[in-house]
N, C-alpha and C positions, 0 to 999 in steps of 0.2 A: 192153826194158821189158816186164814181165809184170803183168797185172792181171786178176783173175777177173771175167769177164762170162759169166753163164750166159745164152747166146743161145737164145732159144726155150725153154729157158735157154741162154746163150752165155758163153764165157770168152774175153776178149781177152788175148792174150799175144803173145810172139813166136810161139808156137804157139797157134792158135785152136781152142778146144774148142766145137764146135757141138752143140746138143742139139735137132734138128728134132722137130716134132710129127707124130703119126700120126693121120690121119683115119679114124675108124671109125663114121661116122654110120649107114650102112646096116645094119650088124650090130646096133648098138645099138637102132636104131628097130624093126627086124624082131623081134628076139628079145625086147626089153623088152615089146613089145606081147603077146607069147605067154607071158610070165613064164618065159622060158627063159634069160635072159642069165647069171644067177648060175651055173647049171649048166654052160654052155658055157665061161665064163671059168675055172671050176674044172677042167674036164676038158681044156681046150686053153690052157694058160698061154702067154702070148706074150712072146718075148724076142728083141730084135733084137741081132745081134752087135755088138761094138765094132769099129769100122772106122778104121784109122789110115793116113794118108797121110804118112809121115815125110818124103818128098821135098819136100812143099809145106807142111810144119809144120801139117798140119791133121788134127784128130781130130773125127769125128762121134760124137756121143753121143746116141742116140735116146731120146725119151720116148714113152710110151704114153698115149693118151687114154682114160681110163676114164669111160664114160657122160657125157662132156662135164662132169664134176664136178671132176676134178683130173688132173694129169699126173704120171706117175712116170717115173723113170730108173733105170738100173742102176748100182750101185756094188758094190765088193767090199770085204770085211774079212777080214784074217787071212793067214796063210802056211801052206799054199797058200790062194789067195783063195776066199772063199765069197761068192756073188752074192746081192744083195738088191734088191728094187724099193723105191724110197723116193719120197716126196713132197718136192720142193724148196720149202721154206716160208720166206718172208720174215717171218712173223709169230712165229716162235720161233727159239730159239738152239742147241738141242741135237740132235745126231744120236743116234738110238737104233733098235735093232732088237730083235726078241723073243729072249729067252733060252730055252735048253733046259729051264730050270727054271720057266718061266711056265706056270701051270696054268689060266689063263683060256681059255674056249672060243675066243675069237678067235685066240689064239696057235696052236692046233692046226691052223688053216687057213693059216697063213703059214709062210714059211721062217724057221727059228730058227737063231741062231748057236751053233755047236758049238765051244765054247772049247778043249776038250780036243784038238781036231784042228788047232789053230793053234799053230805053234812060237814066234810073236811075241806071243802073248797074255800080258797082265799084269793080274792082278786088283787091286782095292782094296776097302777096307771102307766106302766112301762110298756112301750111298743118296740118292735124290731122287724127287720126284714133279712132274708137269706136268699142268696143266688146259688142255684145248683147247676150242674151241667145240663140237666134235663128240664129245668124250670125254676120258678122262684115263688116265694111266699111272703106275705106280710102278716103279722100277728101281734098279739098282746101277751104279756107274761102273767101267768097265775100260779097258785100253789095248790098241791093236793097230794094225797098218798098214791104212790106208783108201786106196782108189784111186777117183778120179772121172775116167774117161778116162785121160789121160796124167799127171794130177796125183796125187802120192803124199804122203800125210801119215803119217809114221812115228811110232810110240808115240802115236797119236791117242787122247785120252780120248773115250769114247762111252758111251751108256747101253745097258744090257741090261734090257729090261722083264721084271719079275717078275709083274706083274698089268696087265691092260688092261681098260678099261670104255668102252663106247659105240662101239667100232670094229667091230661086227659087220657082215658083209657088205662090208667095205672091202677093195678088191683092191690093197692095198699091204702091204709087210711093216713098214715103219718111216718115220720122218720125218727129213729132214735140214734142220736150221734154219740160216738165213743172218742172223738178227737179231744185235743187239749182245749180247754176253755178259752174263748176269745176275750181279750181284755176290753170288754165294753160294759158300760154300766147297765145297759137295757137288756142284754142277753142273759137268759137264765143260766145258772151253774149246771154243767152236765151231770146227768144221773150217776155216772161212774164216780165222779168226784164226791157227790153227795153221799154215796153209799160208803166211800172210804172215810169221810168226815164223821159219819154216824157210827163207824165201827162195824158196819155189816160185812166189810171186807177188810182184811189187815194189810194187804200189800196192794199198791196201785198197778196191777198187772192184769192184763187180759190177753187171750190168745184165740186164733182161729185154727180149727181142724176140720176140714172138709173131707169126708170119707170118700172112698172109691166107689161107693154106690150112687153117688150124686151125679146129676147130669151136668154137662159142660155149659159154661155161661159164655157170653158174647166176647168179652174183651179180656185179653191177657195183659195188654199194655196200651194205655192211652198216652200219647205223646203230647205234652203240653208246650212243645217248642221245637225238639229236634225232628221235624218232619222228614228231613233228609235221611235219617237213619231208619225211620219206618219205611221209606221208599225203598231203601237198599235191602231191607228184609224182604219186602214184597218181590223185588227183583230176584233175590237169592232163591226164593221158593218158586219162582216162575208164576206167580200169581197175577192175574189179570183183572183190572177193575171192572165191575159191573154193578151199577147202582152204587149203594153205599159200602159194598163189600168187595174183597179181592178174592177171586176163585181160582182153585187149581183142580186138575184132574184127580179124582179119588184113587186112580190106579198108581199114582206116583208118591202117595203119602209115605209108604214105608221106605222110600229112597231119599226123602228129604232130610237135610241135616238138622241137628238140634240147634236151637238158639240159646246161647249161654249168656246169662246175666252175671257180671262180676261185681259183687257187693263187698266192700271192704276187703278186697284181695281174695275173696273166696268165690269160686265158680258155682253157679247154680244153672245146670243145663235144664232145658225144656224141650222134650222130644217132639217131633212132628205129630205123633199120635196124640199129643196133648193140645198143640196149638192149631191143629187143623180140626175144624168143626163142620157139622153138616146142617144145612137149612131144612125147611120142612118138606122140600122135594127131593132131599137126599143128595144135594150138590155140596161139594166141599169148598170151604173158604177158610182163610187165615183169621186168627183171632186178634191180629194187630190192627189198630186203628189210630189214626192221628186226630187230635183234637186241638184246634188252634185257639188259644186264650192268651191275654196279655200276661206275660211273666217275664221277669228280669233274669231268670235262671232256667236252665235246661232240666226238666223234671219228667218223671214217668210215674204212672200209677199202674201197679201190678195187680191184676184182677184175680178172679177165682180159678182160672186155669193154672196160675202160678201157685195160688194158695193151696190148691188141692195136692199139689206135689210136695209142698214144704209146710210143715207145721210152723205157725208163726206166733211168736210171743212178743207182745208189746209192753215193755217195761217202762211205764210213764214215770216211776219214781226215779230211775237212773238214766232216763232219756236214751234208751237203747232198744234195739229190736233183735231177737234171736230167731234164727231160721234153722230147721233141721228137716231131713228127709222124712216125709210122712210115711208111715208103714201101716 
């Protein structure tokens, strides 16, 4: 039985694909305070090798922690393979990387796919665009071989960006979406669905497990509508706004209450030690943030602070999500 579980991100199969997280707190705090981090990341790009233990059916696929803001992992595209660092994203459905034809300033600082160097590349005349919370991109659809650890998707549709906006300073090349495919003629089928169709995984299931050695990320919950509820949480914790964050005294963290999310009648408490984070100057702030977008329903996005507390299984075949206390 094979089913995709991105552990840390993870993949459960008869072979297990592990994606452990790398802790880089000391470098981030030290260099960020000196405004040197961007230069260092540019001059010293970090790439962990792919390590395969075929005897134990185990593949370790490392992720890199960038400023405690997102985690990236390496994939390859093309024949011979070209390597890219991508964000594994459950909020979108498309895999894309920069094209050599992209003239945006952000593309010049990222690895771009050189289609003419791949013998398995196949172009199309389809175009598409995607809006993200932090930026947007426009691109064309192409086909090629994509590898994530030991998983191989042949003739995989993916996007090549022709223009990118709002991704300045982001230390990743592209995004690998894991969400449901959008019902659109022009958008490529997600790699998760293609792997299932090709029999590379037997069950349409993936999961997140973020181990306790990882660093905390920025957001536990982005509110896409219920700003009043986010305001109430900030008041409950005594947090005061300062810039884009809400700060509390670090001395009161152990006295703050847990915030409980009730999902399908089950309570999932998040203690203050998890939802209170520290900035580069050692000041404490809450991980709750409101984000206003146009939506007809009240919706929340639970981020890595929550996911590190609860092992999360996404069963796309049965349209359900399972949560269990992470150990």
